[in-house]
C-alpha positions, -999 to +999 in steps of 0.1 A: +240+115+528+265+117+494+286+090+480+318+100+496+301+098+532+284+063+524+322+050+513+336+064+544+310+044+568+313+013+546+348+015+553+344+026+587+325-007+597+346-027+575+379-016+600+359-021+627+351-057+614+385-060+612+405-084+641+423-071+671+456-087+682+476-069+653+455-084+629+453-119+635+425-140+625+412-171+647+428-200+634+400-220+629+415-238+599+442-247+628+414-261+653+396-283+626+428-298+616+439-304+648+411-318+657+408-338+632+438-353+637+430-360+672+400-377+664+419-399+640+446-410+665+416-423+687+403-441+656+431-460+652+437-473+686+464-445+697+450-447+730+464-484+733+500-477+725+519-461+754+538-438+733+509-427+707+488-424+739+510-401+752+510-377+722+475-381+722+467-371+755+496-339+748+475-330+716+442-330+736+459-311+761+475-285+736+440-287+720+420-273+754+448-244+754+443-235+721+406-234+728+413-207+755+437-186+735+418-183+706+396-158+729+423-137+737+454-142+712+453-157+680+486-161+669+496-178+704+464-199+698+477-207+660+510-216+671+495-241+699+469-254+672+504-267+645+514-283+677+482-303+685+481-310+652+518-325+647+513-345+684+483-357+670+500-371+640+526-381+655+503-407+678+487-418+645+522-431+631+532-444+661+498-465+666+504-476+629+538-487+633+530-508+666+503-527+649+526-536+620+551-546+644+523-567+660+511-578+625+546-585+611+559-606+644+525-623+641+538-634+607+571-644+615+558-666+637+534-684+616+563-687+593+588-700+621+559-725+630+559-738+594+595-747+593 
């Protein structure tokens, strides 16, 4: 086998390993980020704040949808994962906001009781 044939064989192997669907790679980074944000939302108590719980639910649904899409359409899955991560991050922010408001009210009530 000549060097040219070996090089051509290597190129063909590499070409066969490129992803289908227009060359769009599976959005594994987005999947990991969305899953991490969803996990963080649960850890900060998003499930106990109605608005945060809604966005956490949306994030979970988007994650499930994206996992299905990854098998078929990586580009679409990427966009769904971006949405899932955004919903999870919004759930985190809403849960933290609710906690901060509760703490502020508690502090205000304590100060009012001292006067």
